[in-house]
C-alpha positions as CSV (number, residue, x, y, z in Angstrom):
1,M,-81.6,11.2,98.8
2,N,-82.3,11.4,101.5
3,R,-85.0,13.8,101.2
4,L,-86.3,11.2,99.4
5,L,-86.5,8.4,101.9
6,I,-89.1,11.0,103.2
7,V,-91.0,11.5,100.4
8,L,-91.5,8.1,100.2
9,A,-92.5,7.5,103.8
10,L,-95.6,9.8,103.7
11,L,-96.7,8.3,100.1
12,L,-96.4,4.8,101.2
13,P,-100.2,3.0,101.3
14,T,-100.3,2.3,104.9
15,T,-99.7,6.0,105.8
16,A,-103.4,5.5,106.8
17,I,-105.0,8.8,108.0
18,A,-108.2,7.9,109.0
19,Q,-110.6,10.5,110.8
20,G,-111.5,8.3,113.7
21,L,-115.1,8.5,115.4
22,S,-118.1,9.7,113.7
23,L,-120.3,12.9,114.2
24,D,-120.6,12.5,118.0
25,A,-121.3,15.9,119.9
26,P,-119.3,16.3,123.4
27,E,-122.9,17.2,124.9
28,R,-124.5,13.7,124.0
29,A,-126.0,11.4,127.0
30,A,-123.6,8.9,126.1
31,T,-120.6,8.9,128.1
32,N,-118.6,6.1,126.3
33,T,-118.3,5.2,122.7
34,V,-116.1,1.9,121.2
35,E,-115.8,2.2,117.2
36,L,-114.9,-0.5,114.6
37,R,-114.0,1.3,111.3
38,V,-113.0,-0.5,108.2
39,G,-112.2,0.6,104.7
40,Y,-109.5,2.1,102.2
41,D,-107.7,4.9,103.5
42,Q,-104.7,5.3,101.6
43,A,-104.4,1.4,102.8
44,F,-107.3,-1.5,103.5
45,V,-107.2,-0.5,106.7
46,A,-109.0,-2.0,110.0
47,Q,-109.0,1.0,113.2
48,L,-110.3,0.5,116.9
49,G,-111.0,3.8,118.4
50,Y,-112.3,4.6,122.0
51,A,-113.9,8.1,123.1
52,R,-114.8,9.5,126.3
53,A,-117.4,12.6,126.9
54,T,-116.2,14.3,129.9
55,S,-115.6,18.0,131.5
56,L,-112.5,19.8,131.1
57,F,-112.0,24.2,132.6
58,G,-115.3,23.1,132.8
59,H,-116.1,23.1,129.0
60,A,-117.3,20.0,127.4
61,V,-114.9,17.3,125.6
62,V,-114.1,14.7,124.1
63,L,-110.8,12.4,124.6
64,D,-110.6,9.6,122.4
65,A,-107.7,7.4,120.8
66,D,-107.6,5.0,117.8
67,V,-105.0,2.1,116.6
68,T,-105.3,2.0,112.8
69,L,-103.2,-0.7,111.3
70,P,-103.6,-2.2,107.2
71,W,-105.6,-5.2,107.0
72,D,-103.6,-6.5,104.2
73,T,-100.5,-8.0,106.3
74,L,-101.3,-7.1,109.9
75,D,-97.9,-6.0,111.0
76,A,-98.2,-3.9,114.6
77,E,-94.7,-2.7,113.3
78,D,-96.6,-0.9,110.5
79,G,-99.9,1.3,111.5
80,R,-100.9,4.4,113.8
81,V,-101.6,5.3,116.9
82,R,-103.5,8.8,118.0
83,V,-104.5,10.5,120.9
84,G,-107.4,13.5,120.1
85,A,-109.2,16.0,122.1
86,A,-112.2,17.4,120.9
87,V,-114.3,20.5,121.7
88,S,-117.4,22.3,120.3
89,L,-116.9,25.2,118.8
90,L,-120.2,26.6,117.4
91,G,-123.6,24.7,118.3
92,S,-127.6,25.4,117.8
93,G,-130.6,23.3,119.0
94,R,-129.0,19.5,116.9
95,W,-126.1,21.3,114.6
96,N,-123.0,21.3,116.0
97,L,-120.0,22.4,114.4
98,R,-116.4,21.1,116.3
99,A,-112.6,21.1,116.1
100,R,-110.2,17.8,116.6
101,L,-106.6,18.0,117.8
102,A,-104.6,14.9,117.8
103,P,-101.2,13.7,117.9
104,T,-99.7,10.5,115.8
105,L,-97.4,8.5,115.6
106,R,-96.7,6.3,112.7
107,A,-94.4,3.2,111.9
108,T,-93.7,1.9,108.1
109,D,-91.3,-0.8,107.5
110,N,-90.5,-1.8,104.1
111,V,-87.2,-2.7,102.0
112,I,-86.5,0.8,101.8
113,A,-86.4,1.5,105.6
114,R,-88.2,1.7,108.9
115,F,-89.7,4.5,109.5
116,L,-91.0,6.1,112.9
117,G,-93.2,9.6,112.0
118,V,-94.3,11.7,114.7
119,G,-97.5,14.3,113.5
120,A,-100.4,16.1,114.0
121,D,-104.0,15.6,112.9
122,L,-106.0,19.2,113.2
123,S,-109.9,18.4,111.6
124,V,-113.0,20.4,111.7
125,L,-116.8,18.5,111.7
126,G,-119.9,19.6,111.8
127,G,-123.2,19.0,111.3
128,Y,-126.8,17.9,112.3
129,R,-127.7,15.7,113.7
130,G,-131.4,14.0,114.5
131,A,-132.6,11.9,116.6
132,R,-131.8,8.6,114.8
133,W,-129.2,9.8,111.9
134,F,-126.7,12.3,111.1
135,I,-125.3,13.8,108.5
136,G,-121.6,16.1,108.3
137,A,-118.6,17.5,106.7
138,E,-115.4,17.5,107.6
139,A,-112.3,19.1,106.6
140,G,-108.5,17.9,107.9
141,L,-104.8,18.1,108.0
142,D,-102.5,15.4,108.9
143,A,-99.1,16.8,109.2
144,E,-96.0,14.9,109.6
145,L,-93.7,16.8,111.8
146,A,-90.7,15.1,111.9
147,T,-89.0,10.7,110.9
148,Y,-86.7,8.7,112.1
149,I,-85.8,6.7,109.2
150,M,-83.4,3.6,109.6
151,P,-82.6,2.8,105.9
152,S,-82.3,-0.9,105.4
153,D,-79.0,-2.9,104.2
154,E,-80.5,-3.6,101.2
155,Y,-81.4,0.2,100.6
156,R,-77.5,1.1,101.1
157,T,-76.3,-1.6,99.0
158,R,-78.8,-0.9,95.6
159,V,-79.5,2.4,96.8
160,Y,-77.6,4.9,98.1
161,D,-74.3,3.4,100.6
162,D,-74.1,6.6,102.6
163,A,-77.7,6.8,103.7
164,H,-77.9,8.0,107.9
165,E,-80.1,6.7,110.2
166,G,-81.6,9.8,112.6
167,W,-84.5,12.6,112.2
168,Y,-85.5,14.4,109.5
169,S,-88.3,17.6,109.6
170,G,-91.4,16.2,108.1
171,S,-91.6,16.8,104.7
172,G,-95.7,18.1,104.3
173,G,-99.1,15.8,105.1
174,T,-102.0,15.1,103.7
175,L,-105.5,17.3,103.2
176,R,-108.7,15.9,103.2
177,Y,-112.7,16.6,102.5
178,G,-115.3,14.8,102.6
179,L,-118.7,13.7,104.2
180,Q,-120.3,11.4,106.9
181,V,-123.6,9.8,107.5
182,G,-125.4,7.4,110.0
183,A,-127.9,5.7,111.4
184,T,-128.3,4.2,115.0
185,I,-129.1,0.8,114.2
186,G,-130.0,-1.5,116.8
187,G,-127.9,-0.4,120.6
188,G,-125.0,1.3,118.4
189,E,-124.6,3.4,114.8
190,I,-123.4,2.7,111.6
191,S,-121.5,5.6,110.0
192,L,-120.2,5.7,106.3
193,R,-117.4,8.2,105.8
194,A,-116.3,9.1,102.0
195,G,-113.8,11.9,101.1
196,Q,-111.1,12.8,98.6
197,M,-107.6,13.4,99.5
198,Y,-104.6,15.8,98.3
199,T,-100.4,16.5,99.7
200,T,-99.8,20.0,101.3
201,A,-98.4,21.0,97.7
202,R,-102.2,20.7,96.4
203,T,-101.1,17.5,93.9
204,P,-103.3,14.6,94.8
205,T,-101.7,11.3,96.9
206,L,-101.6,7.7,95.1
207,L,-105.2,7.3,95.1
208,P,-106.7,10.2,95.7
209,F,-110.2,8.9,98.0
210,F,-110.9,7.6,101.2
211,A,-114.4,5.9,102.1
212,T,-114.8,3.6,104.9
213,L,-117.6,2.0,106.7
214,G,-117.6,2.4,111.1
215,Y,-119.7,0.5,113.9
216,S,-119.7,2.7,116.7
217,H,-121.4,1.5,120.4
218,H,-122.3,4.2,123.6
219,W,-122.8,3.5,127.4
């Protein structure tokens, strides 16, 4: 029964997995990027992110952070915080392939329990950036490594009176793949992400697709 709580936590619509900042190669001229993204990604979500291109141990790297919240019921206790780093794997002219690793902290609060999950998001993004537009493809894994579960009194009363509070090992994660397209508009960029999602057991998620629209500003 306790394992069921973890499974329910992974299926809740507020466990968003938005990819974050769009196809910005580490070597681009702009150093800082701020992005606002909205759309459907296992829930109707809004995401605010920041990234900075810099150098680490002599290699170009993009450091980023983002906060994601469901927009239908804004709640600071129901969302995700993520801090990541991206490095270029291959590059030739305007073509670029990069990998990104981002530890995550995800919180969910509902009638079943309060969940605090820790995990990691690993993704690969490659594509072509023109002078005023870009197109790319992405693939990623959002893994839940461990979850702290605090069962509610209602759950203990109605479902399982011996449900224990504590840390539980992760029960999998979500795989995704999709496309990104975007264009320069005025002083910023607008981008669209869309694709499909599956659990690590290769079964579709509750709604096995995502589609988000973002606007970013670089300086």
